[in-house]
C-alpha positions as CSV (number, residue, x, y, z in Angstrom):
1,M,0.0,0.0,0.0
2,S,1.5,3.3,-1.0
3,K,1.8,6.3,1.3
4,T,-0.2,9.4,0.8
5,V,1.4,12.8,0.9
6,L,-0.3,16.2,1.0
7,A,1.7,18.8,-1.0
8,V,0.8,22.4,0.2
9,E,2.3,24.9,-2.2
10,D,1.0,28.0,-4.0
11,S,3.4,27.8,-7.0
12,P,1.8,25.5,-9.6
13,S,5.3,24.6,-11.0
14,V,6.7,23.6,-7.6
15,R,3.5,21.7,-6.8
16,Q,3.9,19.8,-10.1
17,L,7.6,19.0,-9.4
18,I,6.6,17.7,-5.9
19,R,3.8,15.6,-7.4
20,M,5.8,14.2,-10.3
21,T,8.7,13.3,-8.0
22,L,6.5,11.5,-5.5
23,L,4.3,9.8,-8.0
24,D,7.5,8.4,-9.8
25,Y,8.5,6.8,-6.5
26,G,5.1,5.2,-5.7
27,Y,3.5,7.8,-3.4
28,D,-0.1,9.0,-3.7
29,V,-0.2,12.8,-3.8
30,S,-3.0,15.2,-2.8
31,E,-2.5,18.9,-3.4
32,A,-3.5,22.2,-1.8
33,K,-2.7,25.8,-2.9
34,N,-2.5,27.3,0.6
35,G,-2.9,26.4,4.3
36,A,-6.6,26.9,4.4
37,E,-7.2,24.5,1.6
38,A,-4.8,22.0,3.2
39,L,-6.7,22.2,6.5
40,Q,-9.9,21.3,4.6
41,K,-8.3,18.3,3.0
42,T,-6.8,17.1,6.3
43,G,-10.2,17.2,7.9
44,G,-11.5,14.5,5.5
45,A,-8.5,12.3,4.8
46,R,-5.6,10.7,6.5
47,F,-2.1,11.5,5.2
48,D,1.2,9.8,5.9
49,A,3.2,13.0,5.5
50,V,2.7,16.7,4.6
51,V,5.1,18.8,2.6
52,T,4.3,22.6,3.0
53,D,5.7,25.9,1.8
54,I,5.8,28.8,4.3
55,N,5.0,31.8,2.2
56,M,1.5,31.4,0.7
57,P,-1.6,33.5,0.3
58,V,-4.8,33.0,2.4
59,M,-3.0,31.0,5.2
60,N,0.8,30.6,5.4
61,G,2.6,27.4,6.3
62,I,3.4,28.3,9.9
63,E,-0.3,29.0,10.6
64,F,-1.3,25.8,8.8
65,I,1.1,23.7,10.8
66,R,-0.2,25.2,14.1
67,Q,-3.8,24.6,13.2
68,F,-3.1,21.1,11.8
69,R,-1.2,20.1,14.9
70,A,-4.2,21.1,17.0
71,T,-6.3,18.3,15.3
72,P,-6.4,14.6,16.0
73,Q,-5.6,13.9,12.4
74,S,-2.1,15.2,12.8
75,Q,-1.0,12.6,15.3
76,G,2.1,10.9,14.0
77,V,2.1,12.8,10.7
78,P,5.4,14.3,9.8
79,V,5.4,17.8,8.3
80,I,8.3,18.8,6.0
81,V,8.7,22.5,5.4
82,L,9.9,23.2,1.8
83,T,10.6,26.9,1.4
84,T,12.9,29.6,0.2
85,E,13.3,30.8,3.8
86,S,16.5,29.8,5.5
87,G,16.7,32.0,8.6
88,D,17.2,30.4,12.0
89,A,14.3,32.4,13.5
90,M,11.9,31.0,10.9
91,K,13.2,27.5,11.3
92,A,12.7,27.8,15.1
93,E,9.1,29.2,14.6
94,A,8.3,26.2,12.3
95,R,9.7,23.7,14.8
96,E,7.7,25.3,17.6
97,A,4.6,25.1,15.4
98,G,5.2,21.4,14.9
99,A,7.3,21.0,11.8
100,T,9.4,17.8,11.6
101,A,11.9,18.7,8.9
102,W,13.1,21.6,6.8
103,L,14.2,21.8,3.1
104,T,15.3,24.9,1.4
105,K,14.4,25.7,-2.2
106,P,15.8,25.1,-4.7
107,F,15.8,21.4,-3.9
108,T,16.6,18.2,-5.7
109,Q,14.2,15.4,-6.1
110,Q,16.6,13.2,-4.1
111,Q,16.6,15.7,-1.2
112,L,12.8,15.6,-1.1
113,L,12.8,11.8,-1.2
114,D,15.5,11.4,1.4
115,A,13.7,13.8,3.8
116,L,10.4,12.0,3.3
117,R,12.0,8.6,3.8
118,K,13.7,9.8,7.0
119,V,10.6,11.3,8.6
120,A,7.9,9.0,7.3
121,G,9.8,5.8,7.1
122,A,8.9,5.3,3.5
């Protein structure tokens, strides 16, 4: 049974890269354009991992992580932040919100897969 990953990213091209990378390696992928859309999706489905950007319209990634972590559905679900941000303060804020791992854009497909395997065991 394949693992299901929620990709939360406002950039269509980056979302497509995430989707194509994960599909090529046997993952099922669901997508959201912002944190608010992602919260709606997590309310009705169980995910094995979440990959989220930070800077998005409507609801940013930090707020999404905080609200997601306040739900029972987030139990045991790793959250990988994938963003252009690289500052220590932002990383600390994401960790405090409940992020599990951090990748900086630009990223390689292998970096994304390695991070996912490390935190989701897949």
